N, C-alpha and C positions, 0 to 999 in steps of 0.2 A: 504493500500500499504506499511507503514513504516513497517511492520514485513516482507515482501518481500525483500528489499532494504536495508536492516541495512547492512547486510554484503557487499555488492557492490552496487551502485549506479544503474548501468543499466543493470546488471543480478540476479536473481530471485536465490539465494541462501538460504541453510537452516540457521537457527539460530546457529546450532553449529560452522559454519565458522565466526562468528562475534566476533570480539577480546572485550572482556568485558572490562573495565576500573576495578582498583584494589579496589576502596571505600571499595565496601561490604566485598571481598572477606579479606583485612587487616585487616575489622574490626573483624569477626568472626576467624580469625588464631590470632588474640590479645585475645580474650575470651577462646579460647582453650585450655587445660592441653598439657601439653610439647608431651604426646604421649597417646595415645589409642583413637585417633580419625580422621576421616579424611575430609577432603572438596574436593568436584569432582562438574564438569563442566557436565550439560548436557541441550543442548538448552536454553534455556532463565532461566536457574534456576542454582543455587549453590546448593546443597545438602549437609548436615552435617549430621553426621552420625558414634556412636562409633563404631571401629575396630571389625568387626565379630557380631554386631547387627543385627538381625532379625527385622522384622516390621509382623505383620500378616497381611491378605489379603487382610480383609475388616474390617468398624468400622467407630467411629466419627471421623471425622478430622477438626483442627481447621484450619480456615482462619483469618489473620489478616491483615488489610489494612491500609491504612495511605497517607500521602502526602510527596511528594518528599524533601520538609525543614526539616522535622518531621523525615525523615526514618532511618538514622542512630541513632538516640537516641532510638527510637522504636526497632531497631532491636536487640541494645545493652540489651535492656530489658526485650527482648522474647527471643534472643537466650542463654542469661545466667540461664534464667529459665528452658530453653530446657538441655543447656548441663546440671546443677546440676543434674535433672533427669534421664539423663542418654535415651533422647528420640529425636529421628530421626526428621529432619524438614527441608526444604529449602526455598529460598529465590530467589529473583529476583536478577539474575547475577550482574548488576550493573544499575545506573539512567538512562540510554537511555531503558534499557530493562522495568524496571518499568515505565518507559514514555508509553512505548508500551503498556505495561498491563492494564493500568486506562486511555487509549487516548480513545477518540471518536468511532472509526472503529473498536478498539478489540471486541472480543464476546463476549457477553451482560453476558453468565453464567459465564464464564472466566476472566470477567473482575473485577478489585479492590484485586486481592489476593498477597498480597504480600510476604507473609510469609504461606508457609504450615507447620501443624504440624501433625504427626503421634503417636499419645500416642496408648500402647502397649494393654490398657484396658480402657473398660466404668471408672472402679473406676479411675483410673490415668486420666482420659479425664476431670472430673467432678472436681478433684483436680487439673489440671495443667488450668483448665478456670478460676476455684473460684481463685487462683493465679496472674494469667494475668490480670484479671481483677481489683484486689485490685494493683496491681500496675501500670498499663496503665491509673487506673481512677485518679490516683492520680498526671498526669498533663493533661492538656487541649488537648489531641491528636486528629488527623482528620482522616477520609478517606471513601471512597467511599461506597457505602450499596453493600454487594455482594447479587447480586440477585438469586443467588444458593442456597442459605445459611439463616439458620434463626441467627438472631443476638441474643447476648446474652443480657440480662438484657437492660439495657440502655446503654450498651460502643458502641460509635462510630466507634468504630474500630475492636470487637472482634466478629467472627462469625463460622459456625459450619455446617457442613451436615454428611448426613452416607453415604458412599461410598467406593468404592475400592482404598487399598493402592499400589496394585501392578496392572498393566495393566494387565485384563485377558477379554478376546473377546469371543465374540459367533458367529457363522459363518450364513450370512443373505442369505435367497436363491437368489438373485442376487450377491453373492458372496464377497459381502464386509462383515466388522464385526462391531460389536456393542460393547460397554464398558458393562459390566456383573457383577453381584455379587451372592452369591449363597445364595437361602433362605433354612430356617429351613430344610426342605426336600431335600433340596439338588439340588432341580430347579433351572434353573438358572433366574436371574430379572435382567432387564435392567438395568444400572446404569444411571440412566438419570440425564443429567446436564443441568435441563433447570430450567427456573422461579420459582421460589417458590419448588423446588422438594427436600426439605433438606434431610427429614427424609420417606424411606419407610413405608408402612401400617402397615408391621409384625414387625417394629423395634418401641421397647418403648422411645421415647423421654427423657431422665432422667431428662429433665428442664421441663420437662411439659407445662404449657402453658406460661411460660416466655420466650421462643423462640419466636423473634418478625420477622413478615416478613411485608411488605410493603402491604396498603390497596387495594383490589384489587375489582374491581365492580362498585363502587362506582357510584350511579346514576347521579351526577351532578360534574364537576371537579370547584373548584372555586364557588360551590352554583349555579352557572349558566349556565354551558357548557356541552351537553349531548352529548356524542362521538357516533357517527354513525361508525363508524371502524376507525380502524389504517391502517394508510396509509402507514409508514414505523417505524421498529427499529434501534438505534443504542445503543452503549453502554451509550451513554450520556441520554440516552431518547428515548420516542418517538415521531412520529408527526401524529397528528389524524385530521379527516374530523368529526365538531362536527356541533351542533346547538342552537346558542345565543337564551337563550329563553326569553330573552327582545324586543326581533324584530323579531325570527325567522326565522333569518338567517346563513345559512352558513358559517362556520370560520375555518380557520387553527390552529391546537394549537400545538405549540412544547414545547418540557418539555427538562428541563436540572435537573439532577441527581448531588446533592453537590459531588464535589470533583474526579467530571470526568472531563478529561481533564484541567489539571493546569498546569499555565500560573506564573511564577515569576515575579515579576515587582519588580524597584527599592525599593518600598516601601511600595509593598504590593504582595499577592496570590492571583489570581482569575481563576476561574474554568469556566465551561459550563455557570454558573448561569451568570456568567458577561457578557458572549457574547451575550445574549438572551435580557441583558438588554439593553446593547449598539443598538442594534438591535431594541428595540423600541425606543430608543431614535431618532438615526437614520430616523426612520418611521415617527416618531413626527414631525421632520425635513421636509421630503419629502412629508407628507399627502397631502400637494396643489399642486406637481408638475403632478398628474395624472399617473403617470410611478411607482407607488410603492404601493405596499398594503397599506391599510389605519389602523393605529395600534387599536386595539379593547381594549385590556386590557392588563398588565401586573401582575401576581396573584401569591403567594404560594398558594401551596395546599400539607395539611401534611408536608412532607422535601422537595417536591421539587416544584422549578420554573415555569411558564409556561409562554409564551406570546400567545395571541389570535389575528389573522390576518385575514383584509378581504381574501377570499375566492376567488383568482384569475382563474375564468375557461379559459379552453384553452388547445391546444396543446404547449408542449414546441418547442423550436427552431429544437431540434435534431429531434422530429417527425415530425415538418414542411420539416424539408430536408431529410427525409425520406418517404416523402409521395409523391403521382403520380405528385402533382405542385412542388413541391423542388427536386425531384430527378433529378438530370444530368446525373451522370454516374453511371451504365455501358450504359447507352442508348443515347449516345449523337450522335451516326451516326445516330440514329433514326428520320425520317421525322417529323419536329416541337417539337421536344422536347430542342433544346435551343429559337425556340419561344416562347415557355409554360413557358419556365425558368426567361428569361432574366424580364419578369413584377415583378414578383413575389420577385427576387434580387432585383430590384431597387427599389422596396416601403420599402419591409422591411431593405435595407441598409440606407434608407431615415430616419426612424421612431426609426433604433440605433441608429442615429447621434441626433436625435430630444431629445431622453430620457434621453443619459447620459450628452447630453450638458444642460437641464435642471436640472439633478442632479447635475453637477458641479456647474450650479451656484447657488446652494443652500450649497456648500463650502463642498461635501461628496464625496471622490475616494472612488466607489465601490468596487474595489479590487480583488474582487472573480466574475468576468466574466466568465460565460460557458453556452453550450448549455443548458444545463438542467433549468439553473436559467432566462432564459427569456422566458415568454410565449405571446404566437402569436394567436390574434383573428383571426380565420380561414377563416372570409369573409371581412375583410378590412386589416389584417395584421399587426396592432396596436400592440403596443408592452409593457408589462410591466414587468420589474425588480421585481427580489423575493431573497431571501437569503441575508442578507447582516449584519452577524454575523463579517465579516471582513471588514467592511466600515471605511474607516478611515476621521476622523473629525477635524476642522484647529486645537480646542486647544488640541491634543491628545498628550501624554507627548513621547519622542524617544523612550524607550520603547517599546512601545504598535506602534508603528509607524513600528517596526522591527519585531516584530509577526507579525503585519496585512500583511507585506509582504512576510511572507512564506506561506501566508493562499492565496491558488490561486488552480488552477486546473491546472492539468499537461499540457503543450503546449498553455496553453492562459496566461502565465508568460513572459513576453518580457526576452530579455538574458541580457538587462540591470539591471532589476531587480533580475534576479536569482543570478548575478555575484556580485548583490551589496547590497541586501537584502535592500532594499530602494523604497519607493513607492513614484511617482509623478502621477498629474494628466494624463499625457500620456501613460502611464502603462494602462489606461483603454481604451484608445483607439489603445493599439496595441492586446485588448482582442478582441476588435468589429473587428479589421481587420482578426482574428482567426474565429470569429462566421459567418464571410462573407469565409473565406476560405474554410472552413467548409462543407458549399453549393455546394463545384466546387469539394474538396477532401476532402474526408472523412478519410485521414490516419493523422490527425494533433497530433497526437499521437506522430509522429515519428518525429514532428520536436523538439521533448526535446533529442533525439538523434543527431538529425544534424540539428541545427537552419537553413541551407542553403538549406536545402531541400524544406521548402517554396517557395521559389523564384526559384527552378529547376520545381517543379509541376507546377508552376501558367508560365512559360514559356510553357510547355506540354499542360495546358487545351487552350490555344489561339492555339496552332497549330492543336489542334482538333475539334477547331469551336468555342472557346469564344470569343467576343468580348474584345480588347485588353483594350479599355476602362474600361469593369469591373473589370479587373484586375487592372488597375492602380486605381482605387477607391479600392482595397483592399491594394494594397501597398502604398497609403496615409495615409490610416488608422493605417498599422503597422508603418510607420515615425511618428505617432502622427499629423496628419497635416488633421483635420476634414474638416477644408474650404476647402482646393482642393479637398478634396473626394467629397465635397457637390458640388461643382461646375462642377465637372466631371458628376455627375449625373444630372445635371441641362441639362448637352449636351445629355448625353447616355439617358435617360429616355423619352424624347420623340418619340422616335427612336422606342419604340415597345407600343404594345397598354395596355393599363392599364386593372391591373388585373381583 
């Protein structure tokens, strides 16, 4: 979502409409000769090139990664080497753009590329790579692994791949276009930006076996977990279904790659690895509540950190509200729909309240409640919560509390939270109210644009046949009053048949 709303908070605009801050441009212009070079802006990039300079259509390109606190120093070194040799390059337009390029949800094959360099020949590519290696390895720079590339030697920030320098495409049968490069015979070859797709088979890698790629296809992760399949991927890493070889039980494994999703605090810098470490700590605190997955293991494999947790079976609350038992609209006028819905609503509401109360009793603020983070037993409607990366512990420092306040699903953050970027126990109750609101009106995302829409829609659902008491339960939770919500359920629930 970040890349779509950077230019405007309410409307999707191209990145060309975003007003970049001057830090990186100022540094580049301070390094350039008085004449003969130009700096141009293109979407999320600042391009730097000699006037009248040309680049070949394809070849070996160099990518340099970094972390925000080191970006300016690294940019100074890399830009200086490129300017000295008259080589065209580009970099992220400003720190916010770099945050986007290295964020959790940015594309995996494009993530982590702070600087891209276009050497005019393979010989210059080799010479420049070695120069950069010597200069950058003299300091302890850090950066994420660029998944579409090969790492140069043991450098944590230097990567390369073979591909197009200028955008050349070929037409597909469906009318779309794919990036392409030319093979020696003149045929078009797909310029694939995929994991480990750094060098086409017909191109010789000038560095041979020294180009490093992440290990792939290992039989066991952490020497213990056999992966069945991947569930999803993000720039930060994968989520996998695996079997724990010690007891033959299914587990969920979450992966964190170094230096993706970096956050700076007063005395340290952390990344996705820090967030799954704290999720493990939160799950340890909640393991006796029965409302969170059991923590199984926290371990490192190669350079990546992993957390293994109990697999919680069952549909998400999003799935339940979309099923026949939970679907209220647009069928509310049909006979029996409200009668079938209300027992489910009452049971789920009571179980959500019990789960949040138990977690709060452990001193944990959940922070990120959403329809996909609630698992429901389809027979009993018992509740389990997942995804505690953003959860807040009592002794967390103030700077992390501000970060946690910003980690929520759109429309599930209270207006007070969004206005102040602070987090309180009451914010979890607001999230609970929105979980139940979504059972009646699956348009909760519009509340981001107009928070008053929630109250207006709740008035309308009563007109259409939903009991006022059910709406009152939602309103009580939105106000942070779970005791009132429970009292209302005590009166409401006996009026409907137990599901």
